[in-house]
C-alpha positions in Angstrom: -23.3 1.0 12.6 -26.5 1.7 10.7 -29.6 0.4 12.6 -31.7 -2.1 10.9 -35.6 -2.3 11.1 -37.1 -4.2 14.0 -37.5 -7.9 13.4 -34.9 -7.7 10.5 -34.2 -11.2 9.1 -31.4 -11.8 6.6 -31.1 -14.9 4.4 -27.7 -15.4 2.8 -27.2 -18.1 0.2 -23.7 -19.5 -0.4 -22.7 -22.8 -1.9 -20.8 -24.2 1.1 -19.2 -23.1 4.3 -16.0 -25.0 3.9 -13.3 -22.3 3.6 -12.6 -19.1 1.6 -13.3 -15.4 1.5 -16.9 -15.5 0.5 -17.6 -18.0 3.2 -15.8 -16.0 5.9 -17.7 -12.8 4.8 -21.0 -14.7 5.1 -20.1 -15.6 8.7 -18.9 -12.0 9.5 -22.2 -10.5 8.3 -24.3 -13.1 10.1 -22.5 -12.3 13.3 -23.1 -8.6 12.8 -26.8 -9.0 12.1 -27.2 -11.1 15.3 -25.3 -8.6 17.3 -27.6 -5.8 16.1 -30.7 -7.8 17.2 -31.7 -9.4 13.9 -32.0 -13.0 12.7 -29.3 -14.4 10.4 -30.0 -17.5 8.2 -27.6 -19.1 5.7 -28.8 -21.6 3.1 -25.8 -23.8 2.1 -24.7 -27.4 1.6 -22.8 -27.1 4.9 -19.1 -27.5 5.7 -16.6 -27.1 8.5 -17.5 -23.5 9.1 -21.2 -24.3 9.8 -20.5 -24.8 13.5 -19.0 -21.4 13.8 -22.2 -19.9 12.2 -24.4 -21.5 14.8 -22.0 -20.7 17.6 -22.4 -17.0 16.6 -26.2 -17.2 16.8 -26.9 -17.8 13.1 -29.2 -20.4 11.7 -28.3 -23.1 9.1 -30.6 -24.2 6.3 -29.0 -27.2 4.6 -29.8 -27.7 0.9 -27.8 -28.5 -2.3 -27.5 -24.8 -3.3 -24.1 -25.6 -4.9 -25.8 -27.6 -7.7 -26.0 -26.3 -11.3 -28.6 -28.9 -12.2 -31.7 -26.9 -13.3 -34.1 -29.3 -11.6 -32.2 -29.1 -8.3 -32.1 -25.3 -8.6 -35.8 -25.2 -9.0 -36.2 -27.4 -5.9 -33.9 -25.0 -4.0 -36.0 -22.1 -5.1 -39.1 -23.8 -3.6 -37.2 -24.5 -0.4 -36.0 -20.9 -0.2 -39.6 -19.6 -0.8 -40.7 -21.7 2.2 -37.9 -20.3 4.4 -38.6 -16.7 3.4 -42.3 -17.0 4.3 -41.8 -19.1 7.4 -39.0 -17.0 8.9 -40.4 -13.7 7.6 -37.1 -12.9 5.8 -36.5 -9.2 5.1 -33.8 -9.5 2.4 -32.0 -12.2 0.4 -28.3 -11.9 -0.2 -26.6 -14.3 -2.7 -22.9 -14.8 -2.8 -22.4 -17.1 -5.8 -23.9 -17.6 -9.2 -25.7 -21.0 -9.1 -27.3 -20.3 -5.7 -28.2 -16.8 -7.0 -30.6 -18.1 -9.5 -32.6 -20.0 -6.9 -32.4 -17.1 -4.5 -33.5 -14.6 -7.2 -36.5 -16.7 -8.2 -37.5 -17.1 -4.5 -37.1 -13.4 -3.8 -39.2 -12.5 -6.8 -41.9 -15.0 -5.8 -42.2 -13.6 -2.3 -41.6 -9.9 -3.1 -38.5 -9.7 -0.9 -35.5 -7.6 -2.0 -32.6 -9.5 -3.6 -29.0 -8.4 -3.7 -25.7 -10.2 -4.6 -22.1 -9.7 -3.9 -19.6 -10.2 -6.7 -16.9 -12.1 -4.9 -14.8 -13.1 -7.9 -13.8 -12.3 -11.5 -15.8 -14.8 -13.6 -14.6 -15.8 -17.0 -17.1 -15.3 -19.8 -15.9 -16.4 -23.3 -19.4 -17.0 -24.6 -22.7 -15.1 -24.5 -24.3 -17.9 -22.5 -21.6 -17.7 -19.8 -22.0 -13.9 -19.7 -25.7 -14.3 -19.2 -25.0 -16.9 -16.5 -22.6 -14.5 -14.7 -25.0 -11.6 -15.0 -27.4 -13.1 -12.5 -25.2 -11.4 -9.9 -26.2 -8.0 -11.3 -30.0 -8.5 -11.2 -30.6 -7.4 -7.6 -31.6 -4.0 -6.2 -27.9 -3.2 -5.7 -24.7 -5.0 -6.4 -21.8 -5.2 -3.9 -18.3 -5.6 -5.3 -15.5 -6.8 -2.9 -12.9 -4.4 -4.3 -12.6 -1.4 -6.7 -11.0 -3.9 -9.1 -14.1 -6.1 -9.0 -16.4 -3.0 -9.4 -14.6 -1.8 -12.5 -14.7 -5.3 -14.0 -18.5 -5.7 -13.4 -19.2 -2.3 -14.9 -17.1 -3.1 -18.0 -18.4 -6.6 -18.4 -22.1 -6.0 -17.8 -22.6 -2.3 -18.5 -24.0 -1.8 -15.0 -24.9 1.8 -13.9 -22.2 3.0 -11.5 -25.0 4.1 -9.1 -26.1 0.4 -8.7 -22.8 -1.0 -7.7 -21.0 -0.4 -4.4 -17.4 -1.3 -3.5 -17.1 -2.8 0.0 -13.6 -4.3 0.6 -13.6 -7.6 2.4 -13.0 -7.2 6.1 -10.3 -8.9 8.1 -11.2 -10.0 11.6 -8.7 -7.9 13.5 -9.8 -9.3 16.8 -8.6 -12.7 15.5 -5.7 -11.5 13.4 -4.1 -9.6 16.3 -0.4 -10.1 16.8 -0.7 -9.4 20.5 -3.1 -12.4 21.0 -0.8 -15.0 19.5 1.0 -16.7 22.3 4.4 -18.4 22.0 2.6 -21.7 22.8 0.4 -21.3 19.7 3.4 -20.8 17.5 5.2 -23.7 19.1 2.2 -25.9 18.6 2.5 -25.3 14.8 6.3 -25.7 14.9 5.8 -29.1 16.5 3.0 -30.1 14.1 5.2 -29.1 11.1 8.4 -30.6 12.5 10.3 -27.3 12.7 13.0 -27.9 15.2 14.3 -25.2 17.6 17.6 -25.0 15.6 15.8 -24.3 12.3 16.7 -20.6 11.9 15.8 -20.4 8.2 13.6 -17.6 6.9 10.1 -18.9 6.6 7.6 -18.0 3.9 3.9 -19.0 4.2 1.6 -19.4 1.2 -1.8 -19.6 2.8 -4.9 -20.7 0.8 -6.5 -23.8 -0.7 -4.4 -26.0 -2.8 -5.6 -25.0 -6.3 -3.7 -24.1 -9.5 -4.7 -20.4 -9.5 -2.8 -19.9 -6.2 0.5 -20.2 -8.1 2.2 -23.0 -6.1 4.1 -24.2 -9.2 5.5 -20.7 -9.9 6.9 -20.6 -6.4 8.5 -24.1 -6.8 10.2 -22.8 -10.0 11.3 -19.6 -8.3 12.7 -21.6 -5.3 14.6 -23.9 -7.6 16.3 -20.9 -9.2 17.1 -19.5 -5.8 18.6 -22.7 -4.6 20.6 -23.1 -7.8 22.1 -19.7 -7.1 23.4 -20.9 -3.8 20.6 -19.9 -1.3 19.2 -22.7 0.8 18.5 -20.7 4.0 14.7 -20.6 3.5 11.6 -22.7 4.0 8.4 -22.3 2.1 5.2 -23.7 3.7 2.1 -24.3 1.5 -0.7 -24.0 4.1 -4.1 -25.2 2.9 -5.9 -28.4 1.9 -6.6 -29.7 -1.6 -10.4 -29.8 -1.1 -10.5 -33.0 -3.2 -8.0 -31.7 -5.8 -5.8 -34.7 -5.3 -4.4 -34.6 -8.8 -3.1 -31.1 -8.3 -1.7 -31.9 -4.9 0.2 -34.9 -6.4 1.5 -32.6 -9.2 2.7 -30.1 -6.6 4.4 -32.8 -4.6 6.0 -34.3 -7.7 7.3 -30.9 -8.8 8.9 -30.3 -5.3 10.6 -33.7 -5.5 11.7 -33.2 -9.1 13.3 -29.9 -8.2 15.1 -31.4 -5.2 13.3 -29.0 -2.9 12.2 -31.5 -0.3 14.1 -29.5 2.4 12.9 -26.1 1.2 9.2 -26.6 0.5 6.5 -28.4 2.4 2.8 -28.8 1.8 1.5 -29.0 5.3 -2.3 -29.1 4.7 -5.1 -27.3 6.4 -4.4 -25.0 9.4 -7.0 -23.9 11.9 -4.7 -21.2 13.4 -3.7 -19.0 10.5 -2.8 -16.0 12.8 -0.2 -18.2 14.5 1.0 -19.5 11.1 1.6 -15.9 9.9 3.4 -15.0 13.2 5.6 -18.1 12.8 6.5 -16.9 9.3 8.8 -14.1 8.3 7.0 -13.3 5.0 3.7 -14.3 3.3 3.2 -15.2 -0.4 0.3 -14.8 -2.7 1.5 -15.7 -6.2 -1.9 -16.0 -7.8 -1.8 -16.8 -11.5 -5.3 -15.2 -12.0 -6.3 -11.8 -10.5 -7.7 -12.1 -7.0 -10.8 -10.0 -6.7 -9.6 -8.9 -3.3 -7.2 -11.4 -1.8 -7.7 -11.7 1.9 -4.5 -13.9 2.0 -2.6 -10.7 1.3 -4.3 -8.6 4.0 -4.4 -11.1 6.9 -0.6 -11.5 7.1 -0.2 -7.7 6.9 -2.5 -7.4 9.9 -0.1 -9.9 11.6 2.8 -7.5 10.9 4.3 -9.6 8.1 5.4 -8.2 4.7 3.9 -9.9 1.7 5.0 -10.9 -1.8 2.1 -10.9 -4.2 1.3 -11.1 -7.9 1.0 -7.7 -9.4 -2.6 -7.8 -10.6 -6.2 -7.7 -9.3 -7.1 -6.6 -5.8 -3.5 -6.9 -4.6 -2.7 -3.7 -6.3 -5.1 -2.0 -3.8 -4.0 -3.9 -0.7 -0.2 -4.0 -1.0 2.0 -0.9 -1.2 5.1 -1.7 -3.2 8.2 -1.4 -1.1 6.3 -0.2 1.9 4.1 -3.2 3.0 5.5 -5.8 0.6 6.5 -6.4 -3.0 4.3 -6.8 -6.2 5.9 -9.2 -8.7 5.2 -10.2 -12.2 2.5 -12.8 -12.6 3.9 -16.4 -13.1 7.4 -15.1 -13.8 9.7 -17.6 -11.9 12.8 -15.4 -12.3 11.0 -12.3 -11.0 9.7 -14.3 -8.0 13.2 -15.7 -7.4 14.5 -12.2 -7.3 11.6 -11.2 -4.9 12.4 -14.1 -2.6 16.1 -13.1 -2.6 15.1 -9.5 -1.8 13.0 -10.6 1.1 15.9 -12.8 2.4 18.3 -9.8 2.2 15.9 -7.4 3.9 17.3 -6.5 7.3 15.4 -7.0 10.6 14.8 -3.3 11.1 13.3 -2.7 7.7 11.4 -6.0 7.9 9.8 -4.8 11.1 9.0 -1.4 9.7 7.3 -3.0 6.7 5.3 -5.3 9.0 4.1 -2.4 11.1 3.2 -0.3 8.1 1.1 -3.2 6.7 -0.7 -3.7 10.0 -1.5 0.0 10.4 -3.0 0.1 6.8 -5.0 -3.1 7.4 -6.5 -1.6 10.6 -7.4 1.6 8.8 -8.9 0.2 5.6 -9.8 -3.5 6.0 -11.5 -4.1 9.4 -14.4 -6.5 9.5 -16.3 -3.9 11.4 -16.0 -1.4 8.5 -17.1 -4.0 6.1 -20.1 -5.0 8.2 -21.1 -1.4 8.8 -21.0 -0.6 5.0 -23.0 -3.8 4.2 -25.6 -2.9 6.9 -26.0 0.5 5.3 -26.7 -1.1 2.0 -29.4 -3.3 3.6 -31.0 -0.3 5.2 -30.9 1.7 2.0 -32.7 -1.1 0.1 -35.3 -1.6 2.7 -36.0 2.1 2.9 -36.6 2.3 -0.8 -38.9 -0.8 -0.6 -40.9 0.9 2.2 
């Protein structure tokens, strides 16, 4: 891994540390900076992942950086300026748009380099929204979390290709290691989710927060078609909390009930042990209705030797090899997804295992958190070398 200057101090700015890909990447980079002898600070409103940051040796700076209120953003900039000066911050790294404004202002005021990671594909139907999104391109360099995201940023903002670097999100292969998931961990989830020992159905896991863009309703429609055709030997688990989206959760629950799928689909809420959840499953699902910029929920189950069924757009086109590590299906097409579920159900144990092993080998080769951290550290070193 690229060595950083002595006394290197990084300040990352992210709305919250609750759950999600940007949040996990924030923790991964903080851990790598600490391991290399540097200081890692994160300015955020907080969240359930904050304890993990501090356990890894990172430092938390609590402030309302998630706010889009201009006065609050100015206040955040003042707070960040104080942190940059007091902690002798070497570089500021923003991971979302609203916090990026405060971080950019603070970096300019203190003469510290600023960069941002484009973690998502932001809609921009107006000139004002495009200007708002473009704050993520105003740093010394831009990091995109996939080639798909990089292409989007160049097309949307006219960015010089030399200024944007694609660094795929990393998966913590030490955590997502099939060999480390004990039968007891899997049984704990079976008990929690009331899966009896005689339940031999094929299990699909859709991991991710309960939000419309994850495509839960498409899966409910597909499952209804599958059941109507005579297949009932499957169980689909929606694993993830609603993060306050109670209306959508109620809509999902109502759709399950209306389709008569109470025995085939369950929304089980948040899970702290996703490696075990994927090992409990036979297949994983990522039916996103909008393109995922990367889609860690497609890569993590592959690392756990599980084939995946994904929507055929966005980053999933890079992370899933059709027919080899999973299937790519038409976005929001219930009939296509019903056929995909049936194909998975009819896949024999030997081919299922071969697909799982192929996915794991590919994840280890391309998507390790170590590779992501090393590439990010190289970006930091490059920026600081230019500044020097």
